[in-house]
C-alpha positions, -999 to +999 in steps of 0.1 A: +235-355+311+205-361+298+162-355+300+141-384+306+106-392+311+084-418+329+050-424+331+024-441+357-008-453+338-032-439+365-034-421+393-066-412+416-079-389+444-118-397+443-135-401+482-124-432+494-089-440+474-051-429+486-026-428+458+011-430+472+039-417+450+075-438+451+105-425+440+139-446+437+173-435+435+192-462+418+222-436+412+255-451+430+265-420+439+248-391+430+213-370+441+181-372+415+160-343+413+121-356+401+092-332+391+060-352+391+033-338+368-004-349+370-026-355+342-059-356+342-085-379+319-076-350+294-040-346+298-040-316+312-011-311+333-007-300+368+035-301+378+046-302+418+072-293+435+108-308+425+117-336+448+150-347+455+165-380+469+197-391+479+215-420+462+201-455+470+172-439+491+136-439+486+106-407+485+073-416+496+047-391+485+008-388+491-008-370+466-031-366+484-015-346+509+003-332+485-025-315+463-036-298+493-011-279+495-004-271+461-035-281+438-068-287+451-086-286+429-073-320+415-086-339+446-114-360+437-097-365+403-079-393+383-058-397+355-019-409+345+012-394+357+045-385+342+075-379+358+106-359+343+140-360+357+180-355+343+206-375+348+232-395+331+213-429+324+172-430+320+170-459+350+187-436+375+145-440+386+125-465+403+088-454+404+055-467+413+027-459+426+006-479+454-033-475+454-050-485+486-087-478+496-090-464+523-099-485+556-104-517+531-078-543+523-073-534+485-040-527+472-025-517+437+008-518+430+016-502+390+050-497+379+056-465+358+074-471+320+089-456+291+077-447+254+096-469+229+094-451+194+110-486+183+080-504+192+056-497+166+028-519+154+018-546+180-009-552+209-014-550+247-027-585+257-045-592+291-067-619+307-100-612+324-115-625+346-145-617+366-150-643+394-181-633+405-208-602+405-197-575+429-167-573+415-157-537+400-125-542+369-114-509+356-097-509+321-074-481+321-054-472+288-027-445+290-015-421+261+017-406+271+023-396+240+014-358+224+001-379+192-038-391+190-039-433+190-060-450+172-066-487+189-083-518+185-101-541+213-103-571+207-121-594+236-128-638+234-142-658+262-121-689+271-125-705+239-114-681+219-146-662+203-142-627+202-159-593+197-136-565+187-146-526+191-122-497+183-109-473+209-093-435+201-070-416+229-066-385+222-024-368+231-022-380+269-058-389+271-063-417+295-093-441+295-110-462+318-140-483+306-151-516+322-145-555+305-176-561+317-194-537+308-171-548+270-187-581+275-225-576+276-222-549+246-208-578+231-225-608+243-199-629+255-200-652+284-181-668+314-162-658+348-126-658+324-110-651+285-086-628+269-083-597+252-057-575+237-056-535+228-041-536+191-026-509+171-008-506+134+013-474+147+026-459+180+021-491+203+053-478+222+033-447+235+007-469+254+006-481+285-025-504+301-034-516+335-065-539+342-079-540+380-106-552+398-120-553+436-150-560+452-162-534+478-183-559+497-158-590+498-125-568+504-113-589+474-084-569+448-059-579+422-044-569+391-045-587+360-013-579+346-008-572+309+014-576+285+037-561+258+036-579+223+060-563+197+059-590+169+096-578+160+109-597+189+134-619+184+137-652+203+174-650+203+171-616+226+148-633+256+160-664+256+174-657+292+197-679+312+202-702+279+168-720+283+159-737+248+124-727+247+104-692+256+103-696+297+080-675+317+079-677+355+059-667+387+082-665+419+060-669+453+025-681+442+015-688+477-006-723+478-034-737+495-018-737+529-009-700+535+025-692+551+020-681+590+045-649+579+015-637+557-002-634+588-041-648+579-062-661+602-060-691+616-078-725+595-070-697+560-076-715+531-062-706+496-076-720+463-045-711+440-048-709+405-031-695+371-050-687+342-031-692+309-037-678+274-027-687+241-021-651+223-006-667+195-040-675+169-026-712+162-028-742+181+003-749+206+014-771+232+031-756+267+045-770+301+040-758+332+058-769+362+059-759+394+093-759+422+073-757+461+086-750+497+071-758+528+086-750+564+111-783+559+118-790+528+113-783+488+111-798+455+099-800+418+067-814+401+070-833+370+056-809+339+019-805+330+009-806+294-012-777+284-028-777+243-045-747+233-068-741+207-061-705+188-069-678+211-078-701+243-074-691+277-077-718+307-073-723+342-049-741+358-064-754+395-034-759+415-050-768+450-063-796+426-032-798+420-020-800+456-053-822+468-043-850+441-004-852+459+011-836+428+023-813+450+019-816+485-006-803+507+018-788+532+040-769+505+035-730+514+049-715+483+057-720+448+073-708+420+054-712+382+075-721+359+053-716+318+074-724+288+069-735+251+080-734+215+062-704+206+079-665+195+086-641+234+049-627+242+025-658+222+015-673+256+007-650+289-006-663+325-018-647+357-015-663+388-036-654+419-046-666+458-072-659+472-096-678+496-135-686+487-146-643+497-118-636+484-105-611+517-075-628+518-053-636+494-019-633+471-008-626+436+028-635+422+039-613+387+051-637+358+081-624+341+109-641+312+137-615+326+165-628+344+197-605+352+226-601+367+216-569+380+185-555+397+169-526+416+137-527+440+114-500+453+105-495+487+105-523+513+082-522+544+081-537+578+063-525+609+038-527+638+013-541+606+042-547+575+062-573+564+079-580+529+090-616+519+117-616+491+130-647+469+152-649+445+153-678+420+183-691+396+165-692+362+192-705+340+211-733+335+242-734+361+247-722+394+248-686+403+263-670+434+237-643+447+242-617+465+207-592+480+214-561+494+194-541+521+200-503+519+186-478+549+199-449+563+194-427+528+208-458+514+244-455+537+232-485+557+245-517+538+235-554+553+244-583+528+234-618+525+251-643+497+242-676+488+249-701+460+219-714+442+213-746+420+197-740+387+162-739+392+167-734+433+152-705+453+156-693+487+132-668+507+141-644+530+109-626+560+128-589+562+107-592+594+126-621+605+158-603+602+154-573+621+132-587+646+158-619+651+189-599+649+206-625+622+236-609+615+246-610+577+278-623+561+296-594+577+284-598+605+264-569+606+230-572+622+197-544+609+185-518+633+154-525+654+136-497+651+143-503+611+112-496+592+118-494+560+143-488+531+152-505+494+178-535+482+194-544+456+202-580+437+234-589+420+249-621+403+284-623+413+295-655+397+274-635+357+279-600+358+267-602+320+243-623+320+232-637+350+207-662+358+184-644+386+146-634+389+126-622+420+097-618+434+084-597+467+056-595+484+042-566+519+021-579+538-006-556+551-012-573+585-044-554+594-066-562+568-056-590+556-036-589+524-007-593+506+005-564+474+032-576+452+064-554+438+085-550+412+125-547+405+136-534+377+170-550+358+202-536+350+229-532+329+251-521+308+239-496+276+251-485+247+290-494+244+315-475+229+353-476+220+371-454+244+400-445+216+385-431+188+399-428+161+430-448+170+464-443+155+493-462+149+519-468+131+532-498+111+536-526+130+530-518+163+498-519+183+471-500+206+450-518+231+410-507+228+387-503+257+351-508+256+335-487+282+298-481+288+275-470+316+254-487+342+216-485+331+211-479+364+232-473+388+254-447+360+290-450+363+309-456+337+323-494+339+350-516+319+330-537+295+363-552+273+362-587+290+330-591+269+341-588+237+355-619+226+355-612+182+371-582+169+382-576+134+385-546+112+371-537+079+410-540+062+429-570+073+454-552+048+459-516+069+456-527+100+441-562+117+423-563+151+424-595+176+418-598+211+416-553+219+448-554+201+447-532+178+480-531+146+493-513+120+502-532+087+504-504+062+500-467+063+455-461+057+425-457+072+401-482+077+379-495+107+381-520+138+348-539+154+336-558+181+312-585+189+300-586+228+293-623+233+253-625+242+248-610+276+214-580+286+219-546+279+199-522+297+186-501+263+159-476+273+142-485+236+135-518+255+133-501+288+109-528+303+131-557+306+170-560+297+172-583+265+198-605+255+225-589+231+254-586+207+265-546+202+290-541+183+306-509+188+331-498+161+361-468+159+383-457+134+417-472+125+449-449+112+480-461+101+509-434+096+543-439+093+547-402+106+555-404+142+540-367+144+499-386+143+513-424+158+493-422+192+514-455+201+550-436+208+533-402+215+540-406+255+554-373+266+579-364+243+597-344+273+602-372+290+631-398+270+622-424+299+584-426+290+592-430+253+620-454+259+616-472+288+638-504+279+668-482+269+666-463+298+669-487+320+693-509+305+724-476+307+707-452+340+705-417+337+714-406+304+720-359+318+733-355+281+695-351+267+686-314+258+651-295+240+651-278+211+635-260+184+637-288+154+618-294+120+602-328+139+566-321+153+553-342+184+524-332+199+524-296+184+561-295+201+590-292+184+616-319+200+656-321+198+668-351+219+705-353+221+723-380+228+765-382+236+778-419+224+811-430+214+823-460+195+829-465+157+799-467+137+798-472+103+769-450+085+751-464+051+749-449+018+724-420+010+733-408+050+755-381+062+787-389+084+774-365+106+743-387+117+768-417+129+795-392+145+793-393+183+780-364+204+758-353+177+720-343+176+694-368+166+657-364+156+635-388+165+619-406+134+602-436+117+611-466+130+606-506+131+594-526+164+624-546+179+615-568+205+641-588+236+639-618+238+650-641+268+640-678+271+605-681+261+594-643+268+594-612+240+592-579+255+591-549+231+619-524+240+617-497+214+618-482+176+650-488+156+638-463+140+645-455+099+637-426+074+645-394+061+681-381+064+674-363+098+662-391+116+686-419+136+693-455+143+679-459+181+705-476+204+702-509+226+714-525+258+723-560+249+733-587+279+753-618+271+723-637+279+697-619+260+693-615+225+681-588+203+655-600+178+635-573+152+603-583+143+607-604+115+619-629+134+660-625+131+689-629+153+718-611+171+729-603+134+692-599+114+683-587+081+660-567+075+644-555+041+635-521+041+610-503+016+599-472+037+580-443+030+572-406+050+550-376+049+539-358+072+504-370+069+487-407+064+470-391+034+505-378+011+528-403+014+565-399-003+593-425-012+623-417+003+643-447+006+648-482-006+677-503+010+684-534+022+706-531+061+720-553+078+720-545+121+744-558+139+742-555+176+772-553+200+764-555+239+771-518+254+796-500+270+781-480+295+809-452+313+786-425+333+763-410+297+786-426+271+765-457+249+773-476+217+757-472+193+745-500+169+772-508+136+749-503+110+764-513+074+744-512+037 
């Protein structure tokens, strides 16, 4: 269990505004307790009572109502928010804030964020848009850390002309600026352009958001900002096997609105996409649209966009529909933007509003694809509906499974669909409920169901899926559609289960790689996602397909590398980057059975140590356990086996070792195998070592040949140059003999077995 913190850049209880905090517990299973602390603009904190959330459930908290009971002095105030919780994984919590203007169609969705210590030097990149003089804009900068942040705000007009000024944020401070005011100070003009907040250090402690609203018309928009880390590699963000860096907006509302949006009859939208070159160099990008109408779907031809350094352009999608590049009756389009660039050197914002700004919707851009997503709250009631789209952004077919969770996470409704590359599907949650549409198992959603959450999984590729998602929640009262985002989930911080792993010469152990899921918690076995294995010294041990084999006495390390897949590392908590982590573990190779994990299963049970022997001879009753000089896992063990037959002892071994009814002490040995046809199966160690050690016995049938690990036959030669020690660090040579092992068919009579014949 660890302590985690998430931050939300902005909240307000100023007159006419309400802030709803939405907290989703992603753990599966397990409750989650979250303590929210409100920070005023100067960073002073006031903690609210803890909230405990059941697995798969969403808790909603109206800050104005909560503050009336706990801290009325914060009514009429604004600032930032910190959320504290204790969990096994960082994304156990999905958190978001909904800001709403009371009695007006103005609403904003803000996601929580994590501090990123590794993101030191970089910027927050944005696009500004001021469609009319009556629009108010808030540029909100939040310092989540306890250290001062020094930044530089650089403004660009549409052609790339720049102006800048320094901004300093004290520890935990939130600053609310106006892009309109900054433009006037800089002497820049126009209705759109770009800007960045640049930092030489501490960039991962800053969050920012740019909000637009018009109290006269009811217009509101979130101009999503993006983090630009120059150290990010293209490989880490080459999701879905794409050839170029690609970002997508999943559901742009087109000129003729979907009836599900419930806009007034005759409403015509003006969809557009703002695209900005943030690289500071000339480049050419391509934009295309995957459109959907009520009866059909299709794809537009790519449109080339040539950019000058720091230039911002607007793609008029309504004009493309008028020119028949997209059908006029299409309701939705996924927007795909790509270019031969590094991640986040190009950014985009999509907006679709009627000429007054009163009715409209947005859809955010993201380059992230994933195999596992967790969502926040959905709503369906008399005035709300939730529309969700699922797309395949990869280069191969993927089977998508969407699970709607309700009734504190106990109720589940699942929809599955195979999606071809570039294909999308849309779900209207309200319609699923009203029309009682059954899921894949024949279940229906309760008619009185009003809210819940949901989960998305790629059933084809759980390691590096190709799915993305979009959601809008329609407010039928005010004619507004607010978007929401999911968070990607994946395994994080893989480790070897056995560290160190202890071996004996020529024996192997199977290693296991495990990792917790960054959202649901719990440990998952990811061994099959690691195809590449090696050791630092192959003369001591080798590694292949998760099998670690001892070669000679010594110590080394073994390693594994994953295939390219998505990992939910907290250092990149805003995304699940593609990576190939390399966990490792110590490897010790010994010839002392007291430290050899390959045969130390259960020293008091012969069947666990020599299963093939006992299965061949039946019950061996004459086994006793008593004191001995050989130690297994801290226990002294003596094994007594009643034997018969004629045995020849090699030179240097006392005769009592080969006599019947003698006490033999388990010692070091080789690993023989039984071969029947093409199948080779290990049967246990051939024991060679000190005078107190013995040669084990095996039952062989006429149609089975017994081979040693060097490939000998029924009569085979092993060149034995063994060492024996009480530890792996102080080996002592004991014997150097060549023996011939002659394996004969055993005669089983009660508890008697025939030992192998041994000669030097």
